[in-house]
C-alpha positions as a Markdown table, in Angstrom:
| # | Residue | x | y | z |
|---|---|---|---|---|
| 1 | Met | 119.7 | 30.9 | -8.2 |
| 2 | Ile | 122.0 | 29.6 | -11.0 |
| 3 | Gln | 124.1 | 32.3 | -12.7 |
| 4 | Ser | 123.1 | 32.7 | -16.3 |
| 5 | Gly | 126.6 | 33.2 | -17.6 |
| 6 | Trp | 127.9 | 30.0 | -15.9 |
| 7 | Ile | 124.9 | 28.1 | -17.4 |
| 8 | Glu | 125.5 | 29.4 | -20.9 |
| 9 | Gly | 129.1 | 28.3 | -20.8 |
| 10 | Lys | 128.3 | 24.9 | -19.3 |
| 11 | Ala | 125.3 | 24.4 | -21.7 |
| 12 | Glu | 127.7 | 24.8 | -24.7 |
| 13 | Gly | 129.9 | 22.2 | -23.1 |
| 14 | Trp | 127.3 | 19.5 | -23.0 |
| 15 | Ala | 126.0 | 20.5 | -26.5 |
| 16 | Glu | 129.4 | 19.8 | -28.0 |
| 17 | Gly | 130.4 | 16.9 | -25.7 |
| 18 | Lys | 128.2 | 14.4 | -24.0 |
| 19 | Ala | 124.9 | 15.7 | -25.3 |
| 20 | Glu | 126.1 | 15.3 | -28.9 |
| 21 | Gly | 123.4 | 17.5 | -30.2 |
| 22 | Lys | 122.5 | 21.1 | -30.7 |
| 23 | Val | 120.0 | 23.0 | -28.5 |
| 24 | Glu | 117.1 | 24.0 | -30.8 |
| 25 | Gly | 114.0 | 26.2 | -30.5 |
| 26 | Lys | 112.7 | 28.3 | -27.7 |
| 27 | Val | 111.1 | 27.5 | -24.4 |
| 28 | Glu | 107.5 | 28.7 | -24.4 |
| 29 | Gly | 105.1 | 29.8 | -21.6 |
| 30 | Lys | 106.6 | 30.7 | -18.3 |
| 31 | Ala | 110.0 | 29.6 | -19.2 |
| 32 | Glu | 110.4 | 32.8 | -21.3 |
| 33 | Gly | 111.0 | 34.6 | -18.0 |
| 34 | Leu | 114.1 | 32.5 | -17.4 |
| 35 | Ala | 117.7 | 33.6 | -18.3 |
| 36 | Glu | 118.6 | 32.5 | -21.8 |
| 37 | Gly | 121.1 | 29.9 | -20.4 |
| 38 | Glu | 118.5 | 28.3 | -18.2 |
| 39 | Lys | 116.0 | 28.1 | -21.1 |
| 40 | Lys | 118.5 | 26.2 | -23.2 |
| 41 | Lys | 119.4 | 23.9 | -20.4 |
| 42 | Ala | 115.8 | 23.2 | -19.4 |
| 43 | Leu | 114.9 | 22.5 | -23.0 |
| 44 | Thr | 117.9 | 20.2 | -23.5 |
| 45 | Ile | 117.1 | 18.2 | -20.3 |
| 46 | Ala | 113.4 | 17.9 | -21.3 |
| 47 | Lys | 114.3 | 16.7 | -24.8 |
| 48 | Gln | 116.9 | 14.1 | -23.7 |
| 49 | Ala | 114.7 | 12.8 | -20.9 |
| 50 | Lys | 111.8 | 12.3 | -23.3 |
| 51 | Glu | 113.8 | 10.8 | -26.1 |
| 52 | Met | 116.0 | 8.5 | -24.0 |
| 53 | Gly | 113.7 | 7.8 | -21.1 |
| 54 | Met | 116.4 | 8.9 | -18.7 |
| 55 | Ser | 116.3 | 8.6 | -14.9 |
| 56 | Ile | 117.4 | 11.4 | -12.7 |
| 57 | Glu | 120.7 | 9.6 | -12.1 |
| 58 | Asn | 121.5 | 9.4 | -15.9 |
| 59 | Ile | 120.7 | 13.1 | -16.2 |
| 60 | Leu | 123.1 | 13.9 | -13.4 |
| 61 | Leu | 125.8 | 11.9 | -15.1 |
| 62 | Leu | 125.2 | 13.4 | -18.5 |
| 63 | Thr | 125.1 | 17.0 | -17.5 |
| 64 | Gly | 127.5 | 17.1 | -14.5 |
| 65 | Leu | 125.1 | 19.3 | -12.6 |
| 66 | Lys | 124.1 | 18.9 | -9.0 |
| 67 | Lys | 120.8 | 17.4 | -8.0 |
| 68 | Glu | 119.7 | 20.8 | -6.6 |
| 69 | Glu | 120.3 | 22.4 | -10.0 |
| 70 | Ile | 118.4 | 19.7 | -11.8 |
| 71 | Asp | 115.5 | 20.0 | -9.4 |
| 72 | His | 115.4 | 23.7 | -10.0 |
| 73 | Leu | 115.3 | 23.2 | -13.8 |
| 74 | Phe | 112.6 | 20.5 | -13.5 |
| 75 | Tyr | 110.6 | 22.9 | -11.4 |
| 76 | Glu | 110.8 | 25.5 | -14.1 |
| 77 | Ile | 109.8 | 22.9 | -16.7 |
| 78 | Arg | 106.8 | 21.9 | -14.7 |
| 79 | Ser | 105.7 | 25.5 | -14.3 |
| 80 | Cys | 105.4 | 25.9 | -18.1 |
| 81 | Asn | 101.9 | 25.9 | -19.5 |
| 82 | Pro | 101.6 | 23.2 | -22.3 |
| 83 | Phe | 98.5 | 25.0 | -23.6 |
| 84 | Pro | 99.5 | 28.7 | -23.5 |
| 85 | Cys | 96.6 | 29.9 | -25.6 |
| 86 | Asn | 94.0 | 28.6 | -23.1 |
| 87 | Met | 94.5 | 31.7 | -21.0 |
| 88 | Tyr | 93.1 | 33.8 | -23.8 |
| 89 | Asn | 89.9 | 31.8 | -24.1 |
| 90 | Thr | 87.2 | 33.5 | -22.0 |
| 91 | Phe | 84.2 | 31.8 | -23.5 |
| 92 | His | 82.7 | 28.6 | -22.3 |
| 93 | Asp | 80.2 | 26.5 | -24.2 |
| 94 | Asp | 77.1 | 25.7 | -22.2 |
| 95 | Tyr | 75.2 | 22.5 | -23.1 |
| 96 | Val | 71.6 | 22.0 | -22.0 |
| 97 | Ser | 69.6 | 18.8 | -21.8 |
| 98 | Pro | 65.9 | 19.3 | -22.4 |
| 99 | Asp | 63.5 | 17.8 | -19.8 |
| 100 | Ile | 60.5 | 17.5 | -22.1 |
| 101 | Leu | 59.8 | 17.1 | -25.8 |
| 102 | Ile | 56.9 | 19.1 | -27.3 |
| 103 | Glu | 55.6 | 17.8 | -30.6 |
| 104 | Val | 52.7 | 18.9 | -32.8 |
| 105 | Glu | 50.8 | 16.5 | -35.1 |
| 106 | Asn | 47.4 | 17.0 | -36.7 |
| 107 | Ser | 46.7 | 20.0 | -34.4 |
| 108 | Asp | 47.5 | 17.9 | -31.3 |
| 109 | Ile | 50.2 | 18.9 | -28.9 |
| 110 | Thr | 52.1 | 16.0 | -27.2 |
| 111 | Ile | 54.3 | 16.5 | -24.2 |
| 112 | Thr | 56.8 | 13.7 | -23.5 |
| 113 | Pro | 59.4 | 13.6 | -20.6 |
| 114 | Ile | 62.9 | 12.9 | -21.8 |
| 115 | Asn | 66.4 | 12.5 | -20.3 |
| 116 | Gln | 64.9 | 11.2 | -17.1 |
| 117 | Pro | 66.9 | 8.3 | -15.5 |
| 118 | Ala | 65.0 | 5.1 | -14.8 |
| 119 | Leu | 65.7 | 4.5 | -11.1 |
| 120 | Met | 64.9 | 1.2 | -9.4 |
| 121 | Val | 65.8 | -0.7 | -6.3 |
| 122 | Asn | 67.1 | -4.3 | -6.3 |
| 123 | Asp | 64.3 | -5.9 | -4.3 |
| 124 | Thr | 66.1 | -9.3 | -4.3 |
| 125 | Leu | 69.2 | -7.8 | -2.7 |
| 126 | Tyr | 67.0 | -5.9 | -0.2 |
| 127 | Glu | 65.4 | -9.2 | 1.0 |
| 128 | Lys | 68.9 | -10.6 | 1.7 |
| 129 | Val | 70.1 | -7.6 | 3.7 |
| 130 | Lys | 67.0 | -6.1 | 5.2 |
| 131 | Asn | 67.9 | -7.4 | 8.7 |
| 132 | Asp | 71.1 | -5.4 | 8.6 |
| 133 | Glu | 70.3 | -1.9 | 10.0 |
| 134 | Asn | 73.1 | -0.1 | 8.1 |
| 135 | Met | 72.0 | -1.6 | 4.8 |
| 136 | Lys | 68.4 | -1.0 | 5.6 |
| 137 | Ala | 69.2 | 2.7 | 6.1 |
| 138 | Tyr | 70.9 | 2.8 | 2.7 |
| 139 | Phe | 67.8 | 1.3 | 1.0 |
| 140 | Asn | 65.5 | 3.8 | 2.8 |
| 141 | Glu | 67.6 | 6.6 | 1.5 |
| 142 | Ala | 67.3 | 5.2 | -2.0 |
| 143 | His | 63.6 | 4.9 | -1.7 |
| 144 | Phe | 63.4 | 8.5 | -0.5 |
| 145 | Leu | 65.5 | 9.7 | -3.4 |
| 146 | Met | 63.3 | 7.9 | -5.9 |
| 147 | Glu | 60.1 | 9.3 | -4.4 |
| 148 | Asn | 61.5 | 12.8 | -4.6 |
| 149 | Met | 62.7 | 12.3 | -8.2 |
| 150 | Thr | 59.2 | 11.0 | -9.1 |
| 151 | Lys | 57.6 | 14.0 | -7.4 |
| 152 | Arg | 59.9 | 16.4 | -9.1 |
| 153 | Asn | 59.2 | 14.9 | -12.6 |
| 154 | Gln | 55.5 | 15.0 | -12.0 |
| 155 | Thr | 55.7 | 18.7 | -11.0 |
| 156 | Val | 57.6 | 19.6 | -14.1 |
| 157 | Leu | 55.1 | 17.8 | -16.3 |
| 158 | Ile | 52.1 | 19.5 | -14.6 |
| 159 | Val | 53.6 | 23.0 | -14.9 |
| 160 | Ala | 54.7 | 22.3 | -18.5 |
| 161 | Asn | 51.3 | 21.1 | -19.4 |
| 162 | Ala | 49.7 | 24.2 | -17.9 |
| 163 | Leu | 52.1 | 26.4 | -19.8 |
| 164 | Val | 51.6 | 24.6 | -23.1 |
| 165 | Asn | 47.8 | 24.9 | -22.7 |
| 166 | Ile | 48.1 | 28.6 | -22.2 |
| 167 | Gln | 50.5 | 29.1 | -25.1 |
| 168 | Ser | 48.9 | 26.5 | -27.5 |
| 169 | Gly | 48.5 | 29.2 | -30.2 |
| 170 | Tyr | 52.3 | 29.7 | -30.2 |
| 171 | Phe | 53.0 | 26.0 | -30.8 |
| 172 | Leu | 50.1 | 25.4 | -33.2 |
| 173 | Tyr | 50.0 | 28.6 | -35.3 |
| 174 | Asp | 53.2 | 30.4 | -34.4 |
| 175 | Asp | 51.1 | 33.2 | -32.7 |
| 176 | Glu | 52.7 | 35.6 | -30.2 |
| 177 | Leu | 53.0 | 34.4 | -26.7 |
| 178 | Tyr | 50.1 | 35.3 | -24.4 |
| 179 | Pro | 50.6 | 37.0 | -21.1 |
| 180 | Cys | 51.4 | 34.3 | -18.5 |
| 181 | Thr | 52.7 | 34.9 | -15.0 |
| 182 | Leu | 53.7 | 32.8 | -12.0 |
| 183 | Ser | 50.5 | 33.9 | -10.3 |
| 184 | Gln | 48.4 | 32.6 | -13.2 |
| 185 | Leu | 50.3 | 29.3 | -13.2 |
| 186 | Ala | 49.8 | 29.0 | -9.4 |
| 187 | Ser | 46.1 | 29.3 | -9.9 |
| 188 | Glu | 46.1 | 26.7 | -12.8 |
| 189 | Thr | 48.2 | 24.1 | -11.0 |
| 190 | Gly | 47.6 | 24.6 | -7.3 |
| 191 | Phe | 51.3 | 25.0 | -6.6 |
| 192 | His | 52.8 | 27.9 | -4.8 |
| 193 | Glu | 54.5 | 30.6 | -6.9 |
| 194 | Ser | 57.9 | 29.8 | -5.3 |
| 195 | Thr | 57.5 | 26.1 | -6.2 |
| 196 | Ile | 56.7 | 26.9 | -9.8 |
| 197 | Ser | 59.7 | 29.3 | -10.0 |
| 198 | Arg | 62.1 | 26.5 | -8.7 |
| 199 | Thr | 60.5 | 24.0 | -11.0 |
| 200 | Leu | 61.1 | 26.1 | -14.1 |
| 201 | Asn | 64.6 | 27.1 | -13.1 |
| 202 | Asn | 67.2 | 25.6 | -15.5 |
| 203 | Lys | 64.5 | 23.5 | -17.2 |
| 204 | Tyr | 64.3 | 23.3 | -21.0 |
| 205 | Tyr | 61.9 | 22.0 | -23.6 |
| 206 | Ser | 62.7 | 20.7 | -27.1 |
| 207 | Phe | 60.6 | 21.9 | -30.0 |
| 208 | Asn | 61.3 | 21.6 | -33.7 |
| 209 | Gly | 64.8 | 20.4 | -33.0 |
| 210 | Glu | 65.7 | 23.4 | -30.8 |
| 211 | Ala | 66.0 | 23.7 | -27.0 |
| 212 | Tyr | 64.4 | 26.6 | -25.2 |
| 213 | Pro | 64.1 | 27.5 | -21.5 |
| 214 | Leu | 60.6 | 26.8 | -20.1 |
| 215 | Lys | 60.7 | 30.2 | -18.6 |
| 216 | Lys | 60.5 | 31.6 | -22.1 |
| 217 | Leu | 56.8 | 30.7 | -22.1 |
| 218 | Leu | 56.3 | 33.1 | -19.2 |
| 219 | Val | 55.4 | 36.4 | -20.6 |
| 220 | Ser | 54.7 | 39.6 | -18.7 |
| 221 | Gln | 52.0 | 42.1 | -19.8 |
| 222 | Thr | 51.8 | 45.9 | -19.9 |
| 223 | Ala | 49.6 | 48.0 | -17.7 |
| 224 | Ser | 46.9 | 47.8 | -20.4 |
| 225 | Gly | 47.0 | 44.0 | -20.4 |
| 226 | Asp | 48.8 | 43.6 | -23.8 |
| 227 | Ser | 51.4 | 40.8 | -24.1 |
| 228 | Ser | 55.0 | 42.0 | -24.1 |
| 229 | Asp | 55.7 | 39.3 | -26.8 |
| 230 | Ser | 53.2 | 40.8 | -29.2 |
| 231 | Ile | 54.5 | 44.3 | -28.6 |
| 232 | Lys | 58.1 | 43.1 | -29.2 |
| 233 | Lys | 57.1 | 41.4 | -32.4 |
| 234 | Ala | 55.3 | 44.5 | -33.6 |
| 235 | Ile | 58.4 | 46.6 | -32.9 |
| 236 | Val | 60.6 | 44.3 | -34.9 |
| 237 | Glu | 58.2 | 44.4 | -37.9 |
| 238 | Leu | 57.8 | 48.2 | -37.8 |
| 239 | Val | 61.6 | 48.6 | -37.7 |
| 240 | Asp | 62.1 | 46.1 | -40.5 |
| 241 | Asp | 59.6 | 47.9 | -42.8 |
| 242 | Glu | 60.6 | 51.5 | -41.9 |
| 243 | Asp | 62.2 | 54.0 | -44.3 |
| 244 | Lys | 66.0 | 53.5 | -43.6 |
| 245 | Glu | 66.7 | 57.1 | -44.5 |
| 246 | His | 64.0 | 58.3 | -42.1 |
| 247 | Pro | 63.7 | 55.7 | -39.3 |
| 248 | Leu | 60.9 | 55.7 | -36.8 |
| 249 | Ser | 61.5 | 57.5 | -33.5 |
| 250 | Asp | 60.3 | 55.9 | -30.3 |
| 251 | Asn | 57.3 | 58.3 | -30.3 |
| 252 | Gln | 56.4 | 57.3 | -33.8 |
| 253 | Ile | 56.7 | 53.6 | -33.0 |
| 254 | Leu | 54.3 | 54.3 | -30.0 |
| 255 | Lys | 51.7 | 55.8 | -32.3 |
| 256 | Lys | 52.1 | 53.0 | -34.8 |
| 257 | Leu | 51.5 | 50.5 | -32.0 |
| 258 | Glu | 48.4 | 52.4 | -30.9 |
| 259 | Glu | 47.0 | 52.1 | -34.4 |
| 260 | Leu | 47.5 | 48.3 | -34.0 |
| 261 | Glu | 45.6 | 48.5 | -30.7 |
| 262 | Leu | 48.7 | 47.7 | -28.8 |
| 263 | His | 49.1 | 50.0 | -25.8 |
| 264 | Cys | 52.2 | 50.8 | -23.8 |
| 265 | Ser | 54.3 | 53.7 | -22.7 |
| 266 | Arg | 57.3 | 55.3 | -24.5 |
| 267 | Arg | 59.5 | 54.0 | -21.6 |
| 268 | Val | 58.4 | 50.5 | -22.4 |
| 269 | Ile | 59.2 | 51.0 | -26.1 |
| 270 | Val | 62.8 | 52.0 | -25.1 |
| 271 | Lys | 63.1 | 49.0 | -22.8 |
| 272 | Tyr | 61.9 | 46.5 | -25.4 |
| 273 | Arg | 64.0 | 48.1 | -28.2 |
| 274 | Gln | 67.1 | 47.7 | -26.0 |
| 275 | Gln | 66.2 | 44.1 | -25.2 |
| 276 | Leu | 65.8 | 43.4 | -28.9 |
| 277 | Asn | 69.2 | 45.0 | -29.6 |
| 278 | Ile | 67.6 | 47.6 | -31.9 |
| 279 | Pro | 69.6 | 50.9 | -31.9 |
| 280 | Ser | 68.0 | 54.3 | -31.6 |
| 281 | Ser | 66.5 | 56.0 | -34.7 |
| 282 | Thr | 69.6 | 58.2 | -35.0 |
| 283 | Lys | 71.9 | 55.2 | -35.1 |
| 284 | Arg | 69.6 | 53.3 | -37.5 |
| 285 | Lys | 69.5 | 56.2 | -40.0 |
| 286 | Val | 71.2 | 55.3 | -43.3 |
| 287 | Leu | 72.3 | 58.4 | -45.4 |
| 288 | Lys | 71.3 | 58.3 | -49.0 |
| 289 | Lys | 74.2 | 57.8 | -51.3 |
| 290 | Val | 74.8 | 60.6 | -53.9 |
| 291 | Gly | 75.7 | 59.7 | -57.5 |
């Protein structure tokens, strides 16, 4: 390790002599942990090497340091983070690419596959190399891949078509989503529930310029058979219209829902309220201002 006192003295020597310049600024990032002399020396070497395009031999001549000392300082320079604020960024933007486009025109719903690559095999090339066993194996793999991609795209369209048929009121009239489960889709499409689950995983549809997961169209139902989506919408409307000084308790929301012929338990009310990020009645209460 280079002694910081010796470095400070020597650094001043080159600053006044061969360097013909003054060491400026501070070394950021990991270099802050170095002794002050090493920080100045590392910064000087970095600036001169950049400005003058120096080789290691020229730096040795300029500074009078040994190669081991230069190597040590370069190691410290390389260990610095040129983007020190990146370590504080814990958020990552996720971008999705819809698989199907859903459009409504004159009460007709159209489903169009999008973002699907057009795969093809060069038949002319295949005819030229088909007698080569290795090349033939590659072409067989290509055909196998294309067949699987086609089958996968067809499965997505079949499942999406069944979902849209069930939820047609949602797309046509902005109604609440109807109860729809994997079991129901399996009966509609003839696929196994696990196949449908894999098909819907990480698949998105585009509607009115927005992208949504296809799984959003799957809606559970309460024990009484009511749609969870309709109950959630009713809860939101009841909370929006409530007296802010005397907000509705979960029991009162339950009674209001029963008046609307929507039936569920108080536990379900609490669960849906939390999913909708609606605080409890105590936290929603707004005290009346005096004066």
